[in-house]
N, C-alpha and C positions, 0 to 999 in steps of 0.2 A: 526210250529206244532211241528216239532219234540223236539223242545225242550221243549214245555212243556208237551209234552209226556213222553222224559228221566225224565223232575222235579219228575210227578207224579210216575214214574218207581222206579226213587230211594225211591220215600216216601214209596210205597210198600214193597219194600225189608226191609226199615229200621222200619218201624210198625212189619213185619212178624220176624226180629231179634227179636225186643224189647219183641213180645209175648213171644217169646224164651223162651229168657232169665228171662221172670218174670214170667215164668211158677211156679207152687207151687213146692217146694222140698220134692216131699212122694216116697215112694219106690214101690218096686215091682212091677208087671206088669203095674198097673195104671198107674206108670212114664216112664215106654217104651213103654207105648202106648199113652199117652200123645205129648211125645219125637219122635215117630215117626209121629203123626198125625202134631205136629208143623214144624217137619223137611218136609213135604210133603207144608206146609203155604209158609214155606222159596222160596222150589223150583219153586211155583207157584208166587210168587213177581220176582224172578229171570228170570224166561220165559217172564213175559212183557221186563224187562230189556234187556235182550240178543233179542230178539225181536228187540225191538229198536234201539239197539247200531247196530247191524246186518243190518239193514236198512237205520240208519241214515248215521253210516260213514263207513262202508264195502262196500253199494251198494249193498249189497248180491240180486240174485232174487228174487222178491215176493216171487212165489212160492216155493221154497223152504223153504223162511222164514218163509211161515207159515205153509209149513208143520212140520219144525222142531219147531215153536211155539206150536204145538197143541201135538206132542210130548212129551215134555215139561212138558204142564197142565198135559196130559194126565199119566204122570210116578209121578206129583204130587198128582191127585187125587188119583192114587194107595196110596201114600202113605201115607194122610189122611185116604182112606177107611180101610188100613191095621191100623193106629191108636187107627180109634174106634172099629174095632172086637177086637183088645188088651185090648183094656180097658173091654170092653163088656165081654172077658171070665177072667179078673180081678173080676166083679162082680159076674160073675154066675159060680166060681169055691172059 
């Protein structure tokens, strides 16, 4: 089961990196916002991969692993939200 989770987690990270690389090359605040938002998406993917690796390979305590996972997910969402606010400011200003 850990192998399936690992493969899916790697896919999530690859998909997030491809989305980051495929972003339109625009300038100004809109570009900064999109870059920040997609960095958050990459972090969201990495959070799942890190959780799987820590559990399956390093046998980290489940409680600690879950807390770390939620902290990383929260940080990813902070970047996503910050990116949306930056994009919004680009359209408002």
